[in-house]
N, C-alpha and C positions, 0 to 999 in steps of 0.2 A: 413156918415160924410165926410166933405170936408177938404182938407188940405189947406195950404196957397196959393197953385197954382190952387185952384178950381177943384182939382181932387177928384172924389168920391171914397173914400177908403172903399171898401166893402169886401175885400178878406184878410183872415188870413191864413198864412202858418205856420204849427206847426211841428217842428222837435221833435219827441218823443224820439229820441236817437241819439248819435253820433257814435254808433257801426255799423259796416258793416261786412258782411261775404265775401266781395270781396276787392281787392286792385287795383282798376282801375288806370291805369298809369297816367291819367290826373287829378285824384282826390287826391291821396295820395302816399307816397313812399312805396317801397316794405316792409319795416320794420314796416309799420303802423305809427300812430301818437299818441302823448300823448292824453289819453282819459279823459273825464270829470269824476270826482269821482262820484260813485253811490250816495253818500250822497248829492251831488249838483244837481243831475238830478231831475227835477220836477216829482212829483207823478202824476198819471192820474187825481186824484181829483183836484190838483192845476191847471192842464191844463183845466179841465172842468170849473173851476171857472173863468178862463180867458175868455173862450168862452162865458160863461153865462153873463159876464160883457160886452164883445165886441158886442154881438148881439143887445142889445138895443141901442148901439151907432151907429149901421149901418152895422155891418158885416153880410153878408148873405151867403158867400162862404168860406168854410174851406177845406184846402188840408193838408193831413198828410204826412210828409216826415221823413227823417232821416238825416244822416246815412241811414241804411236800416230799415224801420219801422217794417218789419215783423220779425225781430230778437228779438223784445221786447215782453216779455210775456204779455198776456192779451190784445193784440192789438184788437182782435175781439170784446171783451167786451167794450173796449174804443170806438170803431167805433159805436157800438150800442147805447151808451149813447150820443154821439155827434149827431147821426142821429135822436134821439128822441127829441132833443132840438127844441122848436118852434122858427121859424125864420131862420133856416138853410135851404137854398134852393138848395145848391149845395155842395156835400160832395165827395171829391176825395182823392186818395192816389197815391203816386209815389213810385215805387219799382223796384229793379233790376230783379224781376221775378223768381229768383231761388228757392224761398220758396213758391211761389204763388199757385202751384198745390194743395198743401195740405190745403189751407185755402180760396181759391177763393169763393167757395160756401158759406162758413160760413160768409165771409165778405159781400157778396151780401145779405145774409139773415139778417145780422145785420143792413143793410140799406145803405151800400156804394153805391154811384151812378155811379161813373166812376173811371177809373184807367189809370195811365200812366206807361209804362214799358220801361226800358232802354234796348236798343239793338243797338250796334254799328257795327255789322257785322253779316252775316249769315254763315260765315266760322267757324267751330268748333275750328280749330287750331288757327285762328286769335283771336277768342273770348277768348280762354284759355290764349293767350299771353296778350291781352289788359287788361283782368281782373286779371291776375296773378293767374290762377288756376280755373276759373269758367267753368261750364259745360253748354254748349249751349242748350243741350237737356232739361235741367231743365227749361230753359226760354221758350222754345217752348211748353213744357207741361203746364207751367203756363199760357201762352197766351190762349191755348186751354181750360184750366179750367175756365179762366175768361170769355171766349165766352160762354161756356156751362152754366155758372152761371148767364148769362144775364147782365153782367156789360157792360155798353155802354155809350159813346163810349170808345173803347180801343185805346189809343193813344200811339204810339211808339216814344220814345225820342232817337234820334240818334246823338251822338256827332261826329263832323267832325273836321279835323285839319284846313282846309282852304276852302273847297268847298263841296257842296252836289253832285258834279259831281265825287267825288272820288269813286273808285271801291267798297269799303265797303258800302258807303252810297247808291250807286245805287243798290247794292244787297238787302239792307234793303228796299229801295223803291219798288223794284219788289216784295219782299215778302209781303209787306203791301198791294200792289195793288191786289195780288192774293188772299189775305185772308181777304179783307174788313176792313183793319185797317187804322187808320189815322197816318201819319208819320210827325214828326217835326224834323228839323235839327238844332242842337244847336252847334254853333261854339265854339271851345275851348276858355275858358276865363281865365283871370288872375286877381285875386282880387288885388294883390299888385301892378300890373302895370295898373290897371284900364282898361283892355282890354275886351270889350264885344260888341256884336252886337245884333240886333233884331233877335229873333228866327224865322227861316223860317217856315211858316204855324202856327205860334204861336204868343204870345203876350209878352213873356219875353224880357227884354232889351229895351222895348219901353218906355222910361222915360216920355215922354209927356203924355202918357195915363196910367201910372202905377197906380194901384188901390190896392196895397197890403202892409201889414205889416207882419213881421215875429216874431214868438216866438221860441227862441232856447230852447234846452232841459234843459239848466240850468237857464231858467227864464228871459232871456233878450228879450225885445221887440226891434226889429230892424226895422227902417222905410225904409232902403235901403240896398240891398245886397252889393253894391259897396260904402260903407261908414262905418266909424268906430262908428257912433252914435248908442248908445244902452241904454236902460233904464231897470233897474232891478225891476221886479215886487215884489220881496220879500222885497226890501229896500224901494221902493217908494209907494207900493200898486198897485194893478192891474189897476184900473181906471186911477190913476195918471200917471202910466207908459204909458198906451195907449194914453192918452191925450198929454203927452210930445212927444211921437213918432210922433203923428199926427202933432203937432205944429212944430216939427223940421225935418219933412220929406223934404229932399233936392229936388231941382228942377230936378237934374239929378245926376247920379252916378259919382263918381270920383275914389277913391281907397279905399281898405279895408286892413288894416295892422294888425287887431286884430282878424280876423275870417278866417274860412276855409269852403269850400263847404260841407265837411262831417259833420260839426256841425251846419251849418246854414240851410241847406236844399236846397240849390241851388235856 
């Protein structure tokens, strides 16, 4: 399906939860953030109905995000049901990796194709500080489990403050080169200020070629991360919300004053 600027929209990012087991400094304050009520979060069945509606419209790629998607119970079974849908050609998941060691094999067996893992430093002390308590060894175990499970490619998402030449970023680059991993550098962004750049070695932030829609955990279809436009699938209906998002997808991002990275999925 094509938007008003003749971009082929074939990619749906689904935030299955706004919960996360880390408190990364660039994502949320130390005390956390107000969370969506459990009664407002979509069931997996509702999410599957959205995908089932979106695929005949042209969606072929799905990425599961959060928050941290692996904190939601039943995620492996959800992945299995998405993978079984005819028309899904590319199924990925983005995670902080801390819980991955215990479910990488199950995710691969369920039909997950690829995985993105967040890693901003290879220094355990720095990692603990950036994430406010995270254990870097858990991430390393998760990466190794993903490799053994056959998930490929394994992409590493590294957030940088201003440059990929920063010491932490360079340590991540070296780690990836030694371990056959693909690294992408994501410059810190501000939704409220409209500050974003194109991801190094990736496609995020490239408005001219943007091909995605987003489904939030509470049922909003958002055509752009850096925009307040959203359409409620429960109020409008799934197809109607998708069509409205497609019709109103902006040419480029501006600012977002009603959302956060933790509940939209980045």
